[in-house]
C-alpha positions as CSV (number, residue, x, y, z in Angstrom):
1,X,38.1,-4.1,-13.8
2,X,36.0,-2.6,-10.7
3,X,31.8,-1.6,-12.0
4,X,30.7,1.2,-10.1
5,X,27.1,0.1,-10.2
6,X,26.3,4.1,-8.2
7,X,27.8,7.7,-8.4
8,X,26.5,8.6,-5.0
9,X,25.0,7.4,-1.6
10,X,21.3,8.1,-3.8
11,X,21.9,6.2,-6.5
12,X,23.2,3.1,-4.3
13,X,19.9,3.8,-1.7
14,X,17.7,3.5,-4.8
15,X,19.4,0.6,-5.9
16,X,19.3,-1.3,-2.6
17,X,15.7,-0.2,-2.8
18,X,14.7,-1.9,-6.5
19,X,16.9,-5.2,-5.2
20,X,14.9,-5.3,-1.6
21,X,11.2,-4.8,-3.7
22,X,13.1,-8.0,-5.9
23,X,13.6,-10.1,-3.3
24,X,9.8,-9.2,-1.8
25,X,8.2,-9.9,-4.9
26,X,10.2,-13.0,-5.4
27,X,9.7,-14.5,-1.7
28,X,5.5,-13.9,-1.9
29,X,5.9,-15.8,-5.5
30,X,7.5,-18.5,-3.2
31,X,4.9,-18.6,-0.1
32,X,1.8,-18.3,-2.4
33,X,3.5,-21.1,-4.3
34,X,3.8,-23.6,-1.0
35,X,0.6,-22.2,0.5
36,X,-1.1,-23.9,-2.6
37,X,0.9,-27.0,-2.1
38,X,-0.1,-27.2,1.5
39,X,3.6,-27.2,2.1
40,X,3.3,-24.1,5.0
41,X,0.5,-23.7,7.6
42,X,-2.1,-21.1,7.7
43,X,-0.9,-19.8,10.2
44,X,2.5,-19.5,9.6
45,X,1.6,-18.3,5.7
46,X,-0.3,-15.5,7.4
47,X,2.4,-14.2,9.2
48,X,4.2,-14.0,6.6
49,X,2.1,-12.6,3.9
50,X,1.1,-10.1,6.1
51,X,5.0,-9.2,6.9
52,X,5.8,-8.6,3.0
53,X,2.4,-6.8,2.0
54,X,3.9,-4.3,4.6
55,X,7.2,-4.3,3.5
56,X,6.0,-3.9,-0.1
57,X,3.6,-0.9,0.8
58,X,6.5,0.9,2.5
59,X,8.7,0.0,-0.1
60,X,6.1,0.9,-3.0
61,X,5.2,4.4,-1.6
62,X,9.0,5.5,-1.2
63,X,9.6,4.6,-4.6
64,X,5.9,6.7,-6.1
65,X,7.6,8.3,-8.7
66,X,10.8,7.2,-9.4
67,X,9.3,3.7,-10.6
68,X,5.8,2.0,-11.2
69,X,5.4,-1.7,-10.1
70,X,4.5,-3.0,-14.6
71,X,7.6,-1.3,-15.0
72,X,9.4,-2.8,-12.9
73,X,8.2,-6.1,-13.5
74,X,8.9,-5.8,-17.4
75,X,12.2,-4.3,-16.6
76,X,13.0,-7.6,-14.6
77,X,11.3,-9.6,-16.5
78,X,9.7,-11.0,-13.3
79,X,7.2,-14.0,-13.9
80,X,5.7,-13.5,-10.7
81,X,1.6,-13.8,-11.3
82,X,0.3,-14.7,-7.5
83,X,2.8,-12.5,-5.8
84,X,1.5,-9.5,-8.3
85,X,-2.5,-10.7,-7.3
86,X,-1.6,-10.7,-3.6
87,X,0.8,-7.8,-3.6
88,X,-1.0,-5.2,-6.1
89,X,-4.6,-6.4,-6.3
90,X,-5.8,-8.6,-3.5
91,X,-3.5,-7.0,-0.2
92,X,-4.4,-9.6,2.0
93,X,-3.3,-12.8,2.3
94,X,-5.4,-15.6,0.7
95,X,-6.1,-17.2,4.1
96,X,-8.0,-13.8,5.0
97,X,-9.7,-13.5,2.4
98,X,-11.1,-17.2,2.6
99,X,-12.2,-15.6,6.9
100,X,-13.4,-12.8,5.1
101,X,-15.5,-14.6,2.5
102,X,-16.7,-17.0,5.1
103,X,-17.8,-14.2,6.9
104,X,-20.1,-12.5,4.4
105,X,-21.3,-16.1,3.1
106,X,-22.1,-18.1,6.1
107,X,-22.9,-15.5,9.5
108,X,-26.6,-13.9,9.6
109,X,-25.3,-11.2,11.2
110,X,-22.7,-10.4,8.2
111,X,-24.6,-10.3,5.2
112,X,-24.5,-6.7,5.2
113,X,-20.6,-6.6,4.5
114,X,-18.8,-8.1,2.1
115,X,-16.0,-10.3,1.6
116,X,-13.8,-7.1,0.0
117,X,-15.4,-4.8,2.5
118,X,-13.7,-7.1,5.1
119,X,-10.8,-7.3,3.1
120,X,-10.6,-3.6,2.7
121,X,-10.8,-3.0,6.6
122,X,-7.7,-5.4,7.1
123,X,-5.9,-3.5,4.6
124,X,-6.4,0.0,6.4
125,X,-5.4,-1.7,9.8
126,X,-2.1,-2.7,8.4
127,X,-1.3,0.6,6.1
128,X,-2.2,2.9,10.2
129,X,0.3,0.4,11.7
130,X,2.6,0.7,8.7
131,X,2.6,4.6,9.1
132,X,3.2,4.5,13.0
133,X,5.7,1.8,13.2
134,X,7.5,4.5,10.1
135,X,7.2,7.2,12.7
136,X,4.7,9.2,10.5
137,X,3.5,11.2,13.6
138,X,2.7,14.1,12.4
139,X,-1.3,15.0,12.5
140,X,-2.3,15.2,8.5
141,X,-0.7,11.8,8.0
142,X,-2.2,10.6,10.9
143,X,-5.6,11.2,10.7
144,X,-6.9,10.8,7.0
145,X,-5.3,7.3,7.8
146,X,-7.1,6.4,10.8
147,X,-10.4,8.0,9.0
148,X,-10.3,5.7,6.6
149,X,-9.8,2.7,9.4
150,X,-13.1,4.1,10.5
151,X,-14.9,4.4,7.6
152,X,-14.0,0.9,6.7
153,X,-15.0,-0.4,9.8
154,X,-18.1,1.5,10.0
155,X,-18.7,-0.2,6.5
156,X,-19.3,-4.3,8.3
157,X,-22.9,-3.3,8.7
158,X,-23.9,-5.4,12.1
159,X,-20.8,-7.7,11.6
160,X,-18.9,-5.3,14.1
161,X,-21.2,-4.1,17.4
162,X,-21.4,-0.2,17.7
163,X,-19.1,-0.1,20.5
164,X,-16.3,-2.7,19.8
165,X,-13.3,-2.0,21.1
166,X,-11.3,-0.7,17.7
167,X,-14.6,1.3,16.6
168,X,-14.3,3.3,19.9
169,X,-10.6,3.9,19.8
170,X,-10.2,4.8,16.9
171,X,-13.3,7.2,17.2
172,X,-10.8,8.4,20.6
173,X,-8.0,9.1,19.1
174,X,-9.4,11.6,16.0
175,X,-11.4,13.5,18.6
176,X,-7.7,14.3,20.0
177,X,-6.5,14.5,16.5
178,X,-9.1,16.7,15.5
179,X,-8.2,19.2,18.4
180,X,-4.0,19.3,16.9
181,X,-2.5,21.0,14.3
182,X,-1.9,19.9,11.1
183,X,1.4,19.6,11.3
184,X,1.6,18.5,15.6
185,X,2.9,15.7,16.0
186,X,2.3,12.7,17.9
187,X,4.3,12.3,21.7
188,X,7.0,9.5,21.3
189,X,4.3,8.1,24.6
190,X,1.1,9.0,22.4
191,X,3.2,6.8,19.2
192,X,3.3,4.1,21.3
193,X,0.0,4.6,23.1
194,X,-1.4,4.9,19.2
195,X,0.2,1.6,18.1
196,X,-0.5,-0.3,21.2
197,X,-4.3,0.1,20.4
198,X,-4.2,-0.7,16.9
199,X,-2.3,-3.6,17.5
200,X,-5.4,-4.9,19.8
201,X,-8.1,-3.1,17.7
202,X,-6.5,-5.3,15.0
203,X,-6.4,-9.1,16.9
204,X,-9.5,-8.5,18.1
205,X,-11.0,-7.1,14.8
206,X,-9.2,-11.0,13.1
207,X,-10.5,-13.6,16.5
208,X,-14.3,-11.8,15.1
209,X,-13.7,-13.4,12.2
210,X,-14.5,-17.1,11.2
211,X,-11.5,-19.7,11.0
212,X,-13.5,-21.4,8.4
213,X,-11.6,-24.5,9.3
214,X,-7.5,-23.1,9.2
């Protein structure tokens, strides 16, 4: 006897999204444990963790109003404390947390910037880049994210110089968006350029942090 798990396409897509969310949480838990046990390199861990965090943020946003993460964890009896800490509380890989802590404690110019401020800047970069990749290209979608990113970078004190590439590019984009209507969307060419600028700025930002021996 065939048992139907859904009645229509909408229910099927919801179940598939919940299954994906479950898989992401479980995968993150395994990755965190592997990193702690030194079974994966810091570089591979960071790349995989950033991907999982990005997927988690996108999926949890699409499920907002349908299910909360605490309720989901309880319903499916997920015992994944490391994953929940990384995905929900931290939002950045452990390697970046370590580099942020090193920057805020060891570099004289970085004393005004706490590890949490650096981590928040990383989150802002990830959120903005994800939005562009998901084709969230309307002015009222993109502009608030770039504003948050600009604010995050502004909180880093002297860690980032005034002429830092990321600050300059983001401010240029904010100036362009300020002249557009709320519902106006970026063209394909503009979206591609924005994505390139954000990725370049993110790479430069990460390169400015100490490696902390990683």
